[in-house]
C-alpha positions as CSV (number, residue, x, y, z in Angstrom):
1,M,-28.4,-13.7,-9.9
2,T,-29.0,-15.1,-6.1
3,I,-29.5,-13.2,-3.4
4,M,-26.8,-15.6,-1.4
5,T,-24.5,-14.6,-4.9
6,S,-24.5,-11.1,-4.2
7,I,-24.2,-11.6,-0.8
8,A,-21.1,-13.6,-1.5
9,L,-19.9,-11.3,-4.0
10,L,-20.2,-8.1,-1.4
11,M,-18.5,-9.7,0.8
12,T,-15.7,-10.7,-1.2
13,L,-15.1,-6.8,-2.7
14,F,-16.1,-5.5,0.8
15,G,-14.8,-6.9,3.6
16,V,-14.1,-10.5,5.6
17,S,-10.1,-10.7,4.3
18,T,-7.2,-9.3,6.5
19,A,-4.0,-7.8,6.3
20,I,-0.2,-8.2,7.1
21,V,1.1,-6.0,10.0
22,I,4.4,-6.1,10.9
23,P,5.6,-3.8,13.5
24,P,8.7,-2.4,14.3
25,E,11.2,-4.4,15.9
26,T,11.6,-1.3,18.4
27,P,8.6,0.9,18.8
28,G,9.7,4.8,19.9
29,D,9.0,8.0,18.9
30,D,8.0,9.9,15.6
31,A,6.6,6.6,14.4
32,V,6.5,5.7,10.0
33,A,3.8,3.7,8.6
34,I,3.8,2.2,4.6
35,V,0.7,0.5,3.1
36,I,2.0,-2.1,0.6
37,V,-0.8,-3.1,-2.0
38,Q,0.4,-5.5,-4.6
39,G,0.4,-6.2,-8.0
40,A,-1.5,-7.9,-10.1
41,Y,-1.4,-11.5,-8.9
42,V,1.0,-11.5,-6.6
43,Y,0.8,-12.7,-3.7
44,P,0.3,-10.3,-0.7
45,E,2.7,-12.4,1.4
46,Q,6.0,-12.1,-1.7
47,Y,6.0,-8.1,0.2
48,R,7.1,-9.4,3.7
49,E,10.2,-9.6,3.2
50,F,10.5,-6.3,1.2
51,G,8.6,-4.8,4.4
52,L,11.3,-6.3,6.6
53,A,14.0,-4.9,4.6
54,L,12.8,-1.4,4.6
55,Q,12.1,-1.9,8.2
56,R,16.0,-3.1,8.7
57,A,17.2,0.3,6.8
58,S,14.7,2.6,8.8
59,D,15.7,4.6,11.3
60,A,12.7,5.6,12.4
61,P,9.5,2.7,13.9
62,L,8.1,1.7,11.0
63,W,5.2,0.2,10.4
64,V,4.4,-1.8,7.4
65,G,1.0,-3.3,6.3
66,I,0.5,-5.1,2.9
67,A,-3.3,-5.4,1.9
68,E,-5.0,-8.5,0.8
69,G,-7.9,-9.8,-0.1
70,F,-8.8,-8.4,-3.7
71,L,-10.8,-10.5,-5.7
72,D,-8.7,-12.4,-8.5
73,N,-5.8,-11.2,-6.5
74,F,-6.0,-8.5,-9.0
75,P,-6.3,-4.7,-7.8
76,N,-8.9,-3.1,-8.2
77,P,-10.6,0.7,-7.7
78,L,-13.7,-0.8,-5.9
79,Q,-11.9,-2.9,-2.7
80,I,-8.8,0.3,-2.8
81,N,-10.6,2.6,-0.4
82,A,-12.2,-0.6,1.5
83,K,-8.3,-3.0,1.8
84,I,-6.4,0.5,2.7
85,N,-8.3,1.4,5.0
86,K,-8.7,-2.2,6.9
87,V,-4.8,-2.4,7.1
88,L,-4.2,1.3,8.4
89,G,-7.3,0.1,10.9
90,E,-5.7,-2.9,11.3
91,M,-2.3,-1.2,12.3
92,S,-3.8,1.2,14.5
93,D,-5.0,-1.7,16.9
94,A,-1.8,-3.4,16.9
95,G,-0.6,-0.2,18.4
96,M,0.4,1.7,15.8
97,P,0.0,6.0,16.7
98,D,-2.8,7.8,15.6
99,D,0.2,10.0,14.5
100,A,2.2,7.9,12.5
101,V,3.2,9.6,9.3
102,I,2.2,7.7,6.7
103,F,3.1,6.6,2.7
104,L,1.6,4.6,0.3
105,S,3.1,2.7,-2.1
106,G,2.0,-0.2,-4.7
107,H,3.8,-2.2,-7.7
108,S,2.5,-2.2,-10.6
109,V,-1.4,-2.2,-11.1
110,G,-1.5,-1.4,-7.6
111,G,0.5,2.0,-7.5
112,V,-2.3,3.0,-10.4
113,F,-4.4,2.2,-8.1
114,I,-3.4,3.9,-4.9
115,Q,-3.3,7.4,-6.8
116,S,-6.6,7.8,-6.4
117,E,-7.2,7.7,-2.6
118,I,-4.5,10.3,-1.6
119,P,-6.5,12.8,-1.2
120,T,-8.7,10.0,1.2
121,I,-5.9,9.1,3.0
122,P,-4.3,10.9,4.9
123,A,-0.8,10.2,2.9
124,V,2.8,12.5,3.0
125,G,3.8,10.4,0.0
126,L,3.9,8.2,-2.5
127,L,5.9,5.5,-3.8
128,L,5.5,3.5,-6.6
129,F,7.8,0.4,-8.1
130,G,6.9,-0.7,-11.9
131,S,4.3,1.3,-12.3
132,Y,3.3,5.4,-13.5
133,L,1.7,8.7,-12.3
134,T,-1.6,8.4,-14.0
135,T,-1.7,12.3,-13.1
136,P,1.3,15.2,-14.1
137,L,3.6,15.2,-11.6
138,A,4.1,19.1,-11.2
139,E,0.5,18.4,-10.2
140,Y,0.3,16.0,-7.5
141,P,-0.4,17.1,-4.5
142,V,2.6,14.8,-2.2
143,P,6.0,13.9,-2.7
144,V,6.6,10.9,-5.3
145,M,9.4,8.2,-5.1
146,H,9.5,6.0,-8.4
147,R,11.0,3.0,-9.1
148,Q,11.4,1.3,-12.1
149,R,14.2,-1.2,-13.8
150,H,13.9,-1.7,-17.3
151,A,14.6,-4.5,-19.5
152,G,18.2,-4.0,-20.1
153,R,19.1,-1.3,-18.7
154,T,20.4,-1.1,-15.1
155,N,17.5,0.0,-11.9
156,Q,16.3,3.6,-12.2
157,T,14.8,5.5,-9.0
158,H,13.5,8.5,-9.5
159,S,11.8,11.3,-6.3
160,H,10.3,14.1,-7.0
161,R,9.7,17.3,-5.0
């Protein structure tokens, strides 16, 4: 592998991407933030409407950040920490208060990989969509909301703790 190829790979894995940041329409006290990590091969932009819907439904000023730039458009454990921190940094740069309450959210494989970040990111809760917990719920350190759709059944939501 050449040096240029190595540098290009490192830039792809750990930098140069941006995040989608959607500030609340009406800033105020008691800000809340949600960081969304995509499912496998789903474009991050496709979560924008979901983020806007969450903002409309929220009584609190809700900051929405959507991670971008995963190698091959597939969330992975090598990039997850840097991508989440990139989102939080860009939200902060856009004016998110330092004391905003943070939730991590992931769809499919994105939901699997965000779980490893709970000890390092000051998140107060986890929202999973079409994903699963890799740790027994009784041992999980923060509250979890799990939304799952099963073929042939109605949508199911399970909130825990």
